[in-house]
Structure formats: C-alpha cells, structure tokens
KENU-670246 format. One record per residue (C-alpha): residue in one letter; x, y, z. Coordinates in Angstrom, 3 decimals. Layout:
residues N
A_X_Y_Z .
...
END
This chain:
residues 88
M_190.793_400.589_102.889 .
A_189.199_403.200_102.004 .
V_185.716_402.422_99.822 .
N_184.715_404.125_96.814 .
K_181.982_405.765_98.450 .
D_184.153_407.341_101.287 .
I_186.549_408.978_98.809 .
K_185.303_412.523_98.388 .
F_186.564_414.986_95.655 .
L_187.421_418.260_95.428 .
T_186.570_418.598_91.590 .
N_184.897_416.691_89.376 .
P_186.823_413.436_87.984 .
N_185.272_413.769_84.617 .
I_186.820_417.381_84.092 .
G_189.622_417.164_81.735 .
K_188.468_414.049_80.278 .
N_188.182_414.808_76.322 .
R_185.462_413.732_74.320 .
Q_185.868_411.924_70.832 .
K_186.146_414.068_68.090 .
Y_184.164_413.141_64.740 .
C_183.513_414.143_61.649 .
R_180.435_415.883_61.402 .
F_180.081_415.308_57.575 .
K_181.082_411.622_57.520 .
K_178.436_410.743_60.623 .
Y_175.408_413.110_59.047 .
G_176.611_411.935_55.163 .
I_176.705_415.408_54.101 .
K_178.560_415.386_50.861 .
Y_178.365_419.107_49.641 .
I_179.288_422.225_51.639 .
D_177.263_425.433_50.356 .
Y_179.435_428.415_50.234 .
K_176.299_430.498_50.730 .
D_175.127_429.310_54.052 .
A_176.794_431.513_56.081 .
D_175.470_430.611_59.156 .
F_176.772_426.962_58.998 .
L_179.952_428.351_57.780 .
L_180.294_430.232_60.930 .
Q_180.904_427.038_62.890 .
F_184.450_426.365_61.516 .
I_185.240_430.376_62.269 .
N_186.760_432.006_65.478 .
P_185.604_435.089_66.292 .
Q_188.576_437.369_64.634 .
G_187.312_435.361_61.223 .
K_190.047_432.889_60.799 .
L_189.696_429.330_59.615 .
L_189.557_426.353_63.396 .
P_192.289_423.945_62.242 .
R_191.261_420.413_62.163 .
R_192.256_419.545_65.436 .
I_189.655_421.592_67.355 .
T_186.500_420.887_64.604 .
G_187.305_417.451_64.402 .
T_186.788_417.516_60.731 .
S_188.553_414.977_58.213 .
L_191.110_415.951_55.903 .
K_188.864_415.655_52.941 .
Y_185.604_417.564_54.320 .
Q_188.340_420.830_55.969 .
R_189.830_421.280_52.581 .
K_186.083_421.593_51.403 .
V_185.566_424.086_54.283 .
A_188.686_425.772_53.659 .
S_187.144_426.226_50.019 .
A_183.554_427.010_50.656 .
V_184.766_429.857_53.061 .
K_187.054_431.279_50.438 .
R_184.329_431.367_48.188 .
A_182.106_433.470_50.413 .
R_184.739_436.130_51.638 .
H_185.132_436.379_47.975 .
L_181.584_437.220_47.631 .
A_181.134_439.262_50.935 .
I_179.496_436.475_52.605 .
L_181.565_436.051_55.425 .
P_184.212_439.125_56.118 .
Y_187.657_438.326_55.503 .
V_189.128_439.867_59.107 .
T_186.651_441.459_62.159 .
D_186.584_441.726_65.853 .
L_183.910_439.449_67.605 .
L_182.171_438.196_64.835 .
K_179.923_435.778_67.078 .
END
C-alpha cells in the first residue's frame, strides 16, 4: 500500500477547487454604493463594459441591484462608458 508521502501529483491538487464566494458588501458593512466612485465600480464591469453577473462576483441580490443602478447612473453622467474595448 502506498503512503501519502509516496503519492506524487503531476499537478497541484488544489487547482480546480473553488474558493467560497461571499458578498463583500455584507462582509464589510457597506450600505451605500456611490455612483461617483468609478474605480470601485470598475470591479463589477468586464473589459467590454458589461456588468459582471452575481455568480462571478459573489454579490448578493440586494447589492447586485444597487451596483447595477449605480453603474447605470455613472454611465448616464459619462463617468463610465457604455461600450468600450479593453476598459481595464
């Protein structure tokens, strides 16, 4: 029988394990999402300018709606672009 020390992996066995997703707004107690803070809102937008879904960011439904409305307000005021190539 092989002992754990004798088993050698070709790849790291931790690769492919997903980290636990969490809502950063609940964790840090953020109540208000400022639409004027473009650097913060860029974390929720992909390079083409689209909103990232909840399943990728881990944001709860309540705060995802607030993020979406903040991004829409920032786009309306020309703080963020509607469509772009290589935003980040």
